[in-house]
N, C-alpha and C positions, 0 to 999 in steps of 0.2 A: 626546503629547510636543509641547512647544512648539518650533517652529523659528524661529530669529531671522533677520531680514532685514538686520541691520546690516552683515554682510560683503558682501552683494550690492549695497549702496548705495555706489557708487564712481564714479570718473571725474570728469566735469565737473559733477555734481550739487552744489547749494549746501550749505554746512555747516548752514544753518538747517533744511533738510529732515532731515539726519541727527539734529540735536538733537530735532526733533519725533518722529522714529522712536524715539529713546531714551525719550521720555516715554510713547509709545504702548505700548511693550513693557515698561514699568516696569523698565527695565534697572538693575542694580546692579553697579558695577565701574568700570574705567578704559577709555578709548578715546582713540586718537591719530588726529587728522585734520589736513588741510591739507598744503601742499607744503613750503615752507621760509620760516620755521621751522614746525615741527610744533606743534600745540596739543594739550595733554593735558586731557581732560575727565574729571571724577570725579562719579559720580551714585549716588544711593541711591533705589531705587524710582522711577526715572524722573526724579528731580529732581537737576539738576546743582548741587552745592553748592560746587564750586571748579573754576576753569579757569586754566591758566597756559601760557606759551610755554616751549619748551625753552631753558635758559640763564638764566631769571629767578632772582633771589636767593631765599633761603629765606623761608618765611612769617614767621618771627619777625623777621628783618631788615627785611622790608617793613613790618611793623606799627610797628617803631621809626622807620623813615624817614618814614612818614606821620604820626607823632605819636600813634598810638592807644595805645601803651604806651611806657614808658621802658625803658632798658637794664637798670636795676636790677629792674624788674618782670619783664622777660623772663628775667633770671638766676634770680630766685626761682621763677618759674612753670614754666620749661622743665625737662625731664628728659632726660638723656642715656641713650639706649637703643641699644646696639650701634653706638656712634659716630654716632648719628643723633639730632638734636634733636626731641623729641616735645613737642607742646603739648596733649596730651590732658587733662592735669590743670592747665591754666593758671589757671583761675578758682578751683579748690579750693585751690591752693597759695598764691595771693596774692589775698586778698579785696579789696585796694584797686583792682584792675583793673576798669574799667567794661566789663562784659560786652556790653552793648548796643552800645557804640561799636566794640568789636573785631569783633563779628559783622556789623554793618552795613558796616564797612570791607571785610571779605572779600566780602560779597555785592555791594557796589557794584563792586569791582574785577572780579569774575567777570562781572557783567552788561555792563560796558563792553567787556571783551575779546570776549564773544560777539557783541555788536552790531557790533564792528569787523570781524569775520571772517565775518559771516553769509552774504555773497554770494560768498565765495571758494569755489573748487572743493574738494570733500572729498578728492579724490585717492584713495589706497588706504588706507582706515581699518584700524586695528588695534584689536582688541577683547580686553580682559583681564577677564573676568567676576570679580566679587567681590574685586577688588583696589582698595584705598583709598590715599589720599595718605599718604606716609610720615610726615608731621608729626602725624598722628592727629587732625586737626580734624574728622573725621566723628563723633568722640565728642561734639562739642559739640551736634550735632543730637539725639543721644539724650538728653543732659542737658537740653536745652531743652524736649523733649517729655515729660520725666519729672518728677522731684521738684521741680526748680527752678521750672519753670513753674507747677506745682500750688501751690507755696508762695507764689508771687507773686500768685495770683488771690485777691481778697478773698472771704471767705465771706459770703454774704448772710444777714443777720439775719432770724430768723423773726418776722414781725409779730405783734403781740399780737392775740388774738381780739377781734373786734368784736361786742358784744352785739346779738342780733337785734332786741330790743325795748328802747325807751328806759326807763330806770329813773327813776321819779319820787321825789323827796325832799320831805319836808315842810319848809316854810320855818322857819328858826330865827332868832329875834330876838337880836341881839348887843347887849348893854348895855355902854356905855363904862365904863371903870374908875373915872372920877371923876364918875359920874352921881349927881344928887341925887334927893330923893323925888319931885319933879315929873316928872323924866325917867323914873323907874321907872314912875310911874302912866301916863304917855303910852305907854311901851312895852307896858304891860299892856293898854291900850286897843287898841293896834295889833294885838297878838296875838289879842285877842278878836274883833277885826273880821275877821280872816282866816278865811274859811270852811274848815271841816275838809275834808280830802281824803278823798273817798269812794272806796272801791275800785271799779274799773271792773266793770260788770255783765258777767257771762259771756255770750259770744255764744250765741245760740240754736242748737241743733243743726240741721243741714240737714234739710229735709223728706225723709221716706223715699220713695224712688221705688218704684213698683210693680215687683214681681218680674217679669222677663220670662217669657213663656210657656214658653220652652225650659228654664228653670231650675225650673219647678214639678215637684214629685214626682208620679209617675204614681199613679193610683188602684189600690188592690189589688183584683184581680179573682179571685174564687174559681175554683179549677181545676175544669174540667168532669170529671164522673165518667167513669171509664174503663169502657166496656162490653166485656166479654169475649165473643167469638163463641161460640155454642153449638156443641157437637160435631155434626158431620154424622152422621146416622143413615141407615142403608139402609132404604128403604121398599119394601115388597112391592108388586108391580104390582096395581093394582085392576082387577078384571074389570068390564066394562060390563054389569051385570045389574041387574034391577029389585029383586032380593032384597037386603036388607041383609046385610053380612058377618056370619057367625056369631061370636058372642062366645066368647072362649076359655073352655073348661070348667075350672073350678077343680079342682085335684088334691086329693082328700080326704086329710087328714092321718091317718096310722095312729094308732089309739087302742089303747094297750096295756091288756090286761085287768087288773083289780084283782088284787092278790095273793090275796085271799080266794077269787076265782073260779077262779084257777089251781089253788089247792089242792083244789077240789072236782071238777075235770075228771078223767076216767079216764085212766090211763096205760097204754101198750102194753107188753107183755112183750118182753124182749130175745130170747126164743126160744119154741119150743113148750112149752106148759104143759098138763098133764093135769088132769082134773076133780078128781082126788084132791088135787092141789096147790092148786087153786083153793078147794076146800072147806076145806082146812087153813088157807089164808090167810084165808078168810072167818071161820073159827072164831076165829083169833087176833085178827082185827079186832074181833070181837064181844066178846072178852074184854078187849081194851085200850081200846075206846071205849064210851061210854055211849049211843051212838045205836042205832037199831033195826037188826036183823039183815037185813031185807029190802033195805035200801039197799046193803049191801056185795054181796049176791048179784046185784043188778041191775047193779052195776058190772062184775062178772065176765062176765055174759051180754053186756054191750055189747062186751067185748073179743072174745068168740067171734064175734059178728056182723062185727066189723071184719075179722077174718082171713078169714071167708067171702067178704066183698066183694073182698078182695085176690085170692083164688083165682079168682073170676069174671072179674076184669079180666085176669088172666094167660091164662085160657082164651080170651077173646075175641081176644087178640093173636096166638095161635097160628094158623097156616094150617089151614083146615078142608078136608081132602081127602075122598075117598069112604070112607065108613064101611063096614067089612066086619064082618059079624056073626060072631063066633067062638064065641058061646055063653057067653063068660066074663062075669061080672058087671062092670059099669062100676067104674072106680077111685073110691075114696071120697075126698071132699075133706078138706083138712086141718082145716077147721073142724069136720066131723063126727067126724073122728078124735079131735080134742081133746075133743069133747063126750062121746063114748061111752067114752073111755078112763078 
C-alpha cells in the first residue's frame, strides 16, 4: 500500500517543496496550499496542469480577457453542464480557435503563479485525490496526447531502395531530327569507335581452406572380437606319484544278437516237463521241420542239464548241518526226476 506524505508536509515548509512532492508521488487530483489567499493546484500523474487563487474569474473569461479567444468563440465552444461552464470540447466545437495559443496561455499563467508563491509557507495543505478542475480543461491533456497529436505528426516517407551495385548502360547515340547524310555517317563512325561493353568477369572463388583437424571424420575401427570365458570345471586333485594316471576304461557297448541266432537258442520251459512230453515235442518238431532229429533231442537234453544246475546252486545255499544217517535213500534231484519220468 502506498502511503502519501502530502498531508504531513505542513507548517512553514515552502510551497515549492510541496510541488516537488506532488511530482515524486505522481499525484492526481486537487490540493489547496498557502495561507491567504489559498492556492488551488490541479495535477495529473504528478504534473500540475492548472493553478489559480481563490476568487479568480473563470477560465473562459480569463481567456477572453487575455485575447486568446473571442467571446463568440467562447459561446460556440463552451457547454453548460449543471450550471457550470465546461470547456472540455472547446476545440472540437469551434475549429477556428487556435489550440496552441489557448494551451500556452493556460500553461504560462500556471507557471507564473507557482513561481510567485514558491517560497511562501504551505500552511495546512488539503488534498482531494482524483478531483479535477470543474471547467474540464484536463481533457485537453488527453486530447493532446491522443489522436490530435498523432494526426499532426508528419509520417516519414519510406526511402526508395538503393541498388547495391551500379548498373551499367550501353551508350546510345542520339541523331538530331534535321540531320543530313554526312551527320548520319559521322554518328555511325562515332558509334563504331565506341568499344563494346564486355561483361565483367566473375570473381574467382575463394581458395578452399584446409579442414581443421577437429572437423575430420574419425576412421572406422573394426570392433574387437568378444571372447567368452570358458566355464570353470572342477579338476580332480593330482597325486604326486611317478606313475601316470590310468586312462579311463571305455565302457563296451552291448551288442544285441542277431534274430537268426536268437531263434536257434534253446528256451527254458515254464514248469517241470516229463520225458514223455519232451519226446512228443521232439517227434512233432521232426514232423514239422525238415532238419535232422538229433538236433531237437540235443536241445531237450540241454534243458535237463540247466535244471540240474539250478538244483545244485540251491543246495549250495542251504546251511549244511550234521548229517544223520537214517538209512533212507537220498532225495532225488528234479533233473533226474524229469529224466526218468
